[in-house]
N, C-alpha and C positions, 0 to 999 in steps of 0.2 A: 688295494680294495676300497679305502675311505676315499680316493680320487675320482673313482667312478661312479660312486654315488653323490658325490659333490656336486658334479656336473648336471646332473637330471634334476636334483634338487632346486640349483641355481636357476635352472631353465624353466622351472614352473614356477619358482617365485617372481622371477621378471616377466613372466606372461600373464600372470593372473594380477600384479599390481595396478594396470590400467583399469582393470575390471573394478577393483576394491576403490580406486579412486572416483571411477563414474557413479558408484553406488553410494558415495560419503554424503551424507545430507549437506544441502547448501548452507551457505553461512545466512545468519540473520539479516535481515533486511531486504532491498530491493537492489536488482543490478540493470542496468541499461543495456540490453542485448538486442543488436540490430535496429535500434531506435525505439523500442519497446521495452516497459519495465517488465521484469521477473521478480516477483515477490515470494518469499518463503511463507505460505499459508500457515504452516505449524507455527512457525517462531510468532507470527503475528497472532494468531490465535493464544497462543501463552502470554503474550505481552499484554492482548486487550483483557484477559482473564485475571491477570495480576494486577492491572492498572486500577489505582483507587480514584485519581483526579485526572480529569481532561481540560485542558484550554481550547478555545474554537477561535478561529478567526475566518473572515471573510473577505475576499479580495477580487474587486474592490469591495470596501467594508459597506455592508448594507444591514441596517436593523435587524429586517425580518429575516435576514439569512442566518445571522446569529443567533434568534430567538428559536429558529428552526434547528439548528446545532446543538443549542442548549437542550431542547425538548430531546433530542436524540440522545444526548449524554445521560439524561434521566432514565430513559427507557431502557438504557445498558445498565443503570444500577450505579452510577459513577457520580461523582460529584465534580461540578464545574468549577474549575478555578482559574485565576486570570495568569498567573505565573508561576513557576516550578512546578509544573504538572508532569504528571507521568506520561502522558499522551498528549498530542496535540492535534485536532483535527482542523484541516485546512480546504475550504471550498474556493476553489478559484474560477471565475467565469472566462471562459476561452475568449479571446477578441475575433470579433468579425473580421474577416480579411478578404479583400476581392469583392467582386460580386456575383451574386447567386441566381443562377439560372435554374427555374423549375426545381423538383422536388431532388434534394442531394442531402443526405444525412452527413453531418458533421459534427466533430466534437464539441459540445455545449459547454460541458464543465467538466472540473477534475477535483476528485476529492481524495486528498493526502492525508495519511497518518505518520506522524513522527513521534518516535520515543525520545525519551529523555536520554542524551549519552551517559556515559559513566561519569560518576563525580559531578552531575549537573553541565557538562561541557555541550558541544555542538550537539542538534538534534539531529537523528538518524531517520532517514524515510523508512518505513516498514508495510507500508502499504498504499496502492494506488489504484483508484477506481475511477473509470472515466465514463462519460454519458453521452452517447451521441443522438442527434436528433434533426428535424429541421431546424433552420436558423431562425424562422418566426415564432416558436414557442416561446410564451411569455416566462421570463426568469424564475417566478415564483413557481411554477411547474415544473422545470427542471428542476430546482430545489427538491420538491419534494420527490420527484421521479428518482434523483440520484442519491437521495438519502434511503428511499424504499429499495433501490437497485443494492446499496452497501448493505443494508440488513438482511437481505436475500443471501448476499454471499457470503454472511459471516455465519449463516444458519449451518 
């Protein structure tokens, strides 16, 4: 009698296991899936809320961009720190490649957010924001627009 109940129970357990795994929340951070980063919004929101300090970087370095990122940090009620920060905001200017003919939006900038790893180890990518547009948009406008886009995405 026990054996006849055990087999249907095992079949039910094995058939529902993939569903349970598929519904499990993804891990913190971002993963590269088919060439695009997929980030865990809930983990990012929690990390942003808990963070007290934020470091900023612009690549290539540009003082005006660093100042804009500093204003963003203050807008988020965080303290800007140069090192050992809870989060790091990195704004990267995408390098132009090839010849551009006519209107063709392409990626102009990437805004990356890193969290400090456990015990201050290597930082972990937790958010990626990209900005696409025409290649002739002036860099200060790109900076303004990607920061505005980032603020809208975290609301």
